[in-house]
N, C-alpha and C positions, 0 to 999 in steps of 0.2 A: 860549606859542606861540599865535598867533591861530587862531581857529576854522577859518578857510578853509584853513589848512594841513593840518588833519586830513582834509579831503576828498581832497586830493592824496595824502596818505599812504595812505589807503584805496584809491584808484585804483591807486597804484603796487603795493601789496601784492596786489591782485586781479590786475593784469596779470602780475606775477611768478608767481603761483600758476597762472594759466591757461597761461603759457608752460611751466612745469614739467610740467603735465599733458599738454600737447601733445607735448613731447619724450618723455615716458614712453610715450604712445600710439604715437608713431613708432617708438620702440625695440621695444616689444612686438610691433607688427605687422610690423616689419622682421625680427625674430627668427622669427616664424611664417612669413613669406614665404621666408626663407632655408631653413628646415626643409623647405619644400615645393618647393624649387628642383629642377626636373626634371633638371638636369645632375648632381645628386648623388642617384642613385636609391636609395642605402642609407638616406637620411634621410627622416623624416616628422615630422608633428606628434606631440608626446607630451603627456602630462598636464601637465607643467610649462609647456609653451608655452601651452596653453589657460588654465591658471591665471594666467599672466602677462597674457594678454589680458584676462581677466575682472577682475583686480585693477586694471589700467590703466583699463579702461572704468568700473569702479565708482568709482575715485578721481576720474576726470574728471567723472563725473556728480555726485558729491558736491560738487566745486568749483563746478559750474554751479548746482546746486540750493541749496546751503547758503550760497554766497557771492554769485555773480553774480545769481541770481534774487531774492534778498532785498533787494538794493540798487538794483534796476532798476525804475523807475516803470512801472506797468502790467503787471508780471509777478509771479506768485507761484510759489513752489516747488511741485514735485510733492509728492504725499503722502509715503508711507513711503520711507525710503532703501532703496537696493538692498542686499540682504544680502551678507555676505562669503562665505557658503557657499551651495552649491546647495540648493534647497528640500528635496530628498530627504535630504540630510545633516541639515538642521534637523529634519525629521520623525523621523529615526532617533534623534537626540539627545533630542528631546522625549518619545519613547516609553520611554526608559530611566528 
């Protein structure tokens, strides 16, 4: 396979990953919005909703930093990746 085709493959893979992350963000935020819908006064955000939002944000940021930023001229990825757990949970685990 000629070398120029690998660039197209990489762009297609990145585009597909960014589209997946966009859809996941839309789903997570849509779920949170539904939970807060004022027409259903018995529902509210719960821990699972917030965790879903964080997971989606973290995965989207990972895709941007580890994939998009690395292949874009003039852009470098941010430093450390976003943790999968809240910092307080990390501290509790580290203290054990």
